[in-house]
Steps between C-alpha positions, in 0.01 A plus 500: 500500500562507129465219253814283507519293187830322584353365825192367317715345229712325764184380676365358174835332427505352849148373444597333172794325664295389799213371290726270302748396770314566824416274788249279321261769379464563130329745273217247464395597854486870416240646261613732222532858625590394856816411689595330824654664803574382851400719793584481867759584759556147633256261332475578128162468330458477123274752321409527132443864412430700182794642306321837511612532865854561373388846385364603842727726713405321824593163350823647363585602858466134603727400212754753625490337844548159339795634299657646815466173689560236233640679195379302200590160646176391664531191723151367422565486126251782436477860611492512881345803671627554858185635662220362712224314325243740652678804356517334159130407506407857598709631211345265245150590622574867447638427151183310407284791616688760294 
């Protein structure tokens, strides 16, 4: 999968909107260089992850799934990834190791 700048730009714009108007969370909760996403198929869990993940092809695939399911209107106020928490944790472990 190639690098898709428009998708990353939309993700960053969605993050900016959610951090200022979200469901009670604010940028104070999130360290510089990180952003918040919600992961889960039924029960959504909040994760704070590095912005560098946006450049990873495997993470971009998850963003594509989120775009297919939610468009850019995420119900949790932040980016919502429609995958199992176990799959997401496996992915982030592999990104840390690379």
